BARO-594148 format. One record per residue (C-alpha): residue in three letters; x, y, z. Coordinates in steps of 0.1 Angstrom, whole numbers, plus 5000, padded with zeros to 4 digits. Example, Ala and Ser with C-alpha at 12.3 -4.5 7.8 and 13.67 -1.06 7.14 Angstrom:
% residues 2
ALA512349555078
SER513749895071
This chain:
% residues 628
MET590447316284
ASN591347326248
LYS589347556227
THR588547476188
ALA590647736169
ASN588447946145
PRO589147876108
SER589148236101
SER592248306122
LEU594348036106
TRP593648166069
PRO596548406070
TRP598948116080
LEU597347886055
ALA597548126027
GLY601048206033
ASN601947826030
GLU599947785998
LEU601448075983
PHE604847975991
ASP603947615978
TYR602747775946
CYS605847995944
VAL608047715948
ASP606347525919
ALA605947815894
TRP609747845899
GLN610647495894
ARG608347465865
SER609847765851
ILE613247605853
LEU611847275837
LEU610347465808
LEU613447635800
ASP615347295798
VAL612347155776
LEU612947455753
ARG616747375756
GLN616047005747
ARG613847155718
GLY616747345705
ASN619247075706
ASN616646845686
TYR616247115660
VAL620147135658
GLU620546775655
TYR617646705632
ASN618646975608
ALA622446845608
ARG621046505589
GLU621146475551
VAL617346355552
PRO615846425584
HIS612546285593
VAL610346195623
LEU609445825610
SER608745585638
PHE609545305617
ASP612545155602
ALA612945195563
GLU615045105536
LEU615845325503
VAL614245175474
LEU614745475447
ASP616345805451
GLY614646075432
ARG617946255425
THR618945975403
LEU616046005379
PRO616246185343
ARG614346455360
PRO616046465392
VAL613946575424
ASN614646585461
PHE612146305467
GLY612745925475
LEU610845595479
VAL611445385508
ARG610245055519
ILE608845045556
VAL610144755575
PRO607544585594
PRO608244575631
GLU608944235645
ALA605644015650
THR603944195622
ALA603043955593
ILE602944075560
ASP601043915532
PRO602743945499
ARG599443905480
LYS597744205496
ARG598044545477
PRO601044765488
PHE600245095503
ILE602245405496
VAL601945715519
PHE603046025504
ASP603646295528
PRO603046685523
ARG605846925515
ALA604147235526
GLY606547365549
HIS607147085575
GLY609746795570
PRO608846425561
GLY607346175584
ILE603946295598
GLY602346005582
GLY604245755602
MET605045945632
LYS603545695655
HIS602945355654
ASP599145415655
SER599545605622
GLU598545545586
ILE601645325579
GLY600945155612
VAL597445045606
ALA598444945570
LEU601044715583
ALA598944595610
ALA596344475581
GLY599044295563
HIS599844525538
PRO603444595524
CYS603944975530
TYR606145235513
PHE606745595521
VAL607345875500
GLY609646185516
PHE611646445506
SER615046615519
PRO615346975531
LYS616647135498
PRO615347105464
ILE616947025433
PRO617847335413
GLY615347385385
GLN612947105401
THR609247185391
ILE605847045404
GLU605746845371
ASP608946665377
VAL607746565412
CYS604746425394
GLU606946215371
ALA609046115398
GLU606045995420
ALA604745805387
ARG608045635388
PHE607845545424
VAL604545375420
GLU605745195388
GLU608545045409
VAL606244955436
VAL604144755410
SER607344565394
ARG608144485433
HIS604644315438
PRO603844105407
ASN601543865427
ALA599344145445
GLU595744115442
GLY595444485435
GLN597244785425
PRO598945015451
CYS596945235473
LEU598145555475
ILE597645805506
GLY598346155499
ASN598246385530
CYS597346765527
GLN599546905499
ALA600546555488
GLY596846485479
TRP596646745451
GLN600246615438
ILE599346275435
MET595746355421
MET597746565393
MET600046245386
ALA597145995386
ALA595646215360
MET598646225340
HIS599545875345
PRO596345675354
GLN598045335347
ASN599245125378
ILE596845345402
GLY594745185429
PRO592645355454
ILE593745715460
MET593145835497
LEU593246205501
ALA593646305538
GLY592646665546
SER593946735508
PRO592547075493
LEU591547055455
SER589047345453
TYR590847645467
TRP588147925465
ALA585547695484
GLY584347765519
VAL581747945540
HIS581348285552
GLY582448345588
LYS584948045584
ASN588047945563
PRO590048265566
MET593148115546
ARG591448125516
TYR591548515514
LEU595348555519
GLY595948545480
GLY593748865478
LEU594649035511
LEU597749205497
GLY596949195461
GLY597948865450
THR601148625445
TRP603748905440
LEU604748875477
THR605348515469
SER607548625441
LEU609348885463
ALA609848595490
GLY611548375464
ASP613748665451
VAL614748755484
GLY615848385489
ASN618248405459
GLY615748165439
ILE614547975472
PHE611148015489
ASP611547925527
GLY608947675539
ALA609047875573
ASN606648125556
LEU604047845551
VAL604547735589
ALA603948085600
ASN600848105580
PHE599447815596
GLU600247925629
GLN598848255626
LEU595548085622
HIS595048015662
PRO597148305677
ASP595948165710
ASN597447845706
THR600447985689
TYR601448225715
TRP599848095747
LYS598247765749
LYS600747545736
ILE603447645756
TYR601147695787
ASN600147365782
VAL603647225788
TYR604347455816
SER601147365835
LYS602146975827
ILE605646995830
ASP606146665848
THR604046465821
GLU603946665788
PRO607346715777
PRO607946405757
ARG604946445735
PHE605546825730
LEU609046735720
ALA608246475695
PHE605746705676
GLU608047025677
LYS610746805662
TRP608546775631
HIS606647125634
GLY609947335639
SER612147215611
PRO611047405578
VAL612147295545
LEU612647475514
LEU611247475480
ASN612347625446
ALA610747965442
GLU609447845409
GLU607547555424
MET606147785451
GLN604948045425
ALA603447765402
ILE601547625435
ALA600148005446
ASP599348115410
GLN597947795396
LEU596247645427
PHE595847875460
VAL594948185440
GLY594048065405
ASN592047755414
LYS592847605381
LEU593247215389
ALA589747115392
CYS588147295362
GLY591047155340
GLU592947465332
LEU596547295341
ARG598447175314
SER601746985314
SER604947105296
ASN603946895265
GLY600447065263
THR598546785281
ARG595546885300
VAL595546775337
ASP591946645338
LEU591146465370
ARG588246275352
ASN591246065337
ILE591745895371
LYS589745555371
SER590645445404
PRO588645495435
ILE589045825452
ILE588545855489
VAL588446185506
PHE588746205542
CYS588046555558
SER586946705589
TRP584446995600
GLY587347055627
ASP589947125598
ASP590247525590
ILE593147435568
THR591147225545
PRO587447255552
PRO585146995536
GLN584247245510
GLN587847265496
ALA588146875500
LEU585046825482
ASP583847075458
TRP586146985431
ILE583446715423
LEU580746995417
ASP583447155393
LEU583546835375
TYR579946725374
ASP576246855370
HIS574846545385
GLU575846205401
ASP574846025369
GLU577946185350
ILE580046035377
VAL578545705370
LYS578945755331
ALA582645865337
GLY583345555355
GLN584745725387
THR583945605421
ILE584245885449
VAL583945795485
TYR584246065510
CYS584146045548
LEU583346355573
HIS584846375606
GLN583046595630
SER585846755650
ILE589246645644
GLY591946935634
HIS593846955603
LEU596746765617
GLY594846505637
ILE593746395603
PHE597046205600
VAL598746235636
SER596046135658
GLY596145775671
LYS592545735676
VAL591745865640
ALA594545615629
THR593145315646
LYS589345415636
GLU589145575602
HIS592545495587
GLY592345145603
GLU588945085588
PHE589745235553
ALA592944995553
GLN590444685562
SER587844795536
MET590044925504
ASP589444595486
MET585544635491
ILE585845015479
ASP587944885448
LEU584844645439
MET582344925440
PRO580445015408
PRO581145365399
GLY579345645418
LEU579245885447
TYR579445725484
GLU579845855519
ALA581745615543
VAL579945555576
ILE581845425604
THR579845335634
GLY580645145668
MET579444805673
ASP576344775694
GLU573444535700
SER571544645670
VAL574144525647
GLU573244205631
HIS575743915627
ARG578444085649
GLU580443785646
LEU581043835612
VAL582544205615
GLN586244215624
GLY587344485650
SER585244735668
TYR583644935642
LEU581244885614
PHE582045035578
SER579545095554
LEU579145275522
GLU575845465515
THR574845635482
ARG574745975480
THR573946245455
LEU575646595443
ASP573046785464
ASP574246615495
ILE577646795487
ARG576047115480
LYS574147105514
LEU577447125532
GLY577747475522
GLY579847655495
ASN580447945472
SER577548145456
PRO578148275420
GLU579048635436
ASP581548485457
ASP583248295428
LEU583248615408
ALA585048805438
PHE587848515438
ALA588248535401
THR588448895405
ALA591348845430
ALA593048625406
ARG592948885378
VAL594549125401
SER597148905412
GLU598248845375
ILE598249235372
THR600349295405
GLN602649005397
GLY603449155359
LEU604149495378
TYR606549345401
SER608149135376
THR608849415354
LEU609449695379
MET610849555412
ARG612349215404
PRO615549315385
ALA616449545414
VAL615649285442
ARG617549005421
ALA620549215418
ALA620549325454
MET620548965469
THR623348705472
GLU623248365488
ALA625048475520
SER622248715526
ALA619448475515
GLU620848215539
LEU620948495569
MET617348555563
ARG616548195565
ARG618448145597
SER616748465611
HIS613348355602
PRO611348345639
ASN610248005632
ARG613947905629
LEU615248135656
ARG612948075685
PHE614247695684
GLY617747765675
MET618548025703
PHE617547815731
ALA620047495722
ASP623247435741
GLU625247625712
ASN623947955730
PRO626447965761
PHE623848105784
MET621947795780
ARG624547545793
PRO623947575829
VAL620047505824
ALA620447115823
ASP621947105857
TRP619447355870
ALA616647115858
GLU618346815872
ALA618646955905
VAL614747065902
ARG613646725894
GLY615546595923
ASN613746815948
ARG610546865928
ARG607747005952
PRO604347055929
ALA601547265943
SER598447085952
GLN595847095926
ASP593447245948
ASN596047545956
PRO594047855951
PHE596948045937
LEU597147765911
ALA593547835904
PHE594348185898
GLU596848105874
ARG594547895853
MET591948145854
MET594448405841
SER595748165815
ASP592148115803
THR591648495803
ILE594748535781
ALA593748255756
SER590248375752
GLY591648755745
LEU594048605717
GLU591348415704
MET588848685701
TRP591648905686
GLY592048635659
LYS588348625653
ALA588149005647
ARG591348975623
ASP589548685603
ALA586248885603
ALA588049215592
THR590049025566
GLU586848845550
ALA585049195550
PHE588049325532
PHE588249075505
PHE584749095495
ASN584249455498
THR587349495476
TYR587149205450
GLY583349215452
SER583049575442
PRO581349575404
LEU584049875398
VAL587049635406
GLN585549355387
ALA584849595356
MET588349735359
VAL589949365355
GLY587549265327
LEU585149055345
ARG581349135345
SER579549205378
ASP576648965368
GLY579148685368
THR578548555335
ALA582048585328
VAL582948335354
SER582847945349
ARG584247675373
ARG583047405354
ILE585447215333
GLY584347195293
ARG582646915276
ASP585146665260
VAL583246475230
VAL586046245227
ARG585946135263
GLU582146085260
ALA582345865231
ALA584945665247
ALA582645635280
LYS579745515257
GLN582045275239
ALA583545125274
ALA579845085287
ILE578844875257
GLU581844655259
LEU581044615300
GLU577744495289
GLN579344235267
ARG581344115294
ILE578744075319
ASP578943675318
GLN582643685324
GLY584443635357
SER584843385382
LEU582343265410
ILE583843475434
GLU583443805409
ALA579643665404
ALA578943665443
VAL580344025447
ARG578144125420
ALA575043985432
LEU575744125467
ILE576344475455
TYR573044455431
VAL571044345459
ARG572244605485
LEU572544905462
PRO568744955460
GLU569045015495
GLY571345285493
LYS573945105513
VAL576744835511
């Protein structure tokens, strides 16, 4: 007679098998991960061997090479070749996507077919892209880049004489403030401007978040930027900017990103390798360019308040821009939080009526969760937010001056006349006031005073460095030593060291091929696999807690130091804050011109076609409801 086995007596045997299965799986995943790192290293070597590397997933034709301009720059304008079966309407306004030169290489705006470029093409718009090569032209400045971008826009306009609107400009991250500066100096030929995750008010933020805004004051100002440029023999290594970005989330940088590949080694590598090709190939900037960015923007915060001037003395005034400005930001973005994306409006205006008088149309859209890179990488964001903006850009261009919020909602049974709405979402513009911007949070006068103090200290330490240390540093550096330092940067070394150029990595491909032919993944309910995941979560949580503690200490140090009345007095600022004003000054000539423009507009109210009359009537009817 057979007796039923006692389950407890089988446990050692079952555990032995599950442990063996887990060990085989873990060993195989380790070999496959090493092969993924080898592929990443080879991609890094191949990518950097190109003259103009990029990660665009679209074919492109060179239109204008910035190196041939009177003030040469390492930027270029290309036309995106539409994929087969994509119909482009030559009457539609062209789109120009400007990629950020903030450490990474170009192409992030068109890395996928579901992207800013992809949705513009799908909507029938001709599309162009402005990218850059890895090395700057000697002597190239931020103003030179602005002049080149103005020339690019002019070229696009000339190629589309029958377009029904001026080009729409999309600036991602750093490219956003760059095109805003360009548009302020060259407002002609500019259509709607969309800023995706772009900071314009660099001191803004809230306590307990946004730690990057404190970096300028953490080590006494921008003298370290000068040192980095001098050590680079006149070149600033963009790998330093990438490293700053990665330090924000040590849990992701040092553990979660790689563990995610390791734990999903059979499915995750293609996505990982595609992203790392862009993320792991830093570009270079002239030291003077980076110094201007750090002094004038990151620490000085001089853009929104009109303190920047061009080489001919012209003030860079964002109020010069008469095209609609669309700001797309997210609560999940800790590189460009909503305050840094929107508070420039508060620097320019006291009341929303002033926006109307200035003739500006400003639209903002707040995503609830997406991170910084997701704003211009996420396929879901591209098909929803960017897709709706592409479809609605002509409507935005027709809106009267004022402040609006773009609200994008899904289609449900409550939507009337659903048959009239294209796509899966309903796009509407709702009127807003400056108080709505203020409710998002921001700096107190005491906070602004602390940042102003940090900016003053930065000027002092920068002067001391330039006088006492710079001559010796420059004399000690050569191009060979600078290149050696760049190649040895951790953000390059950790990629290149795993490439096939390393003889120790050459057998890895054969090992990985053998593993793939005999893959034995552990079952998902394996207790040892569950323990591995638990340990991974513990490590990630520990790194996350360390990052939060570091950020809290950084914030406390910043405000304890630069919020000190003694330090403020030592740099010539009053502790009551009266010496600090972020508001741009009145411009009597501008106010008179605006008044005259309003008079002329009233005189032309009876001019226009039947279509223009219908649109005016619709807006007039819906605006009292606060929604269009």
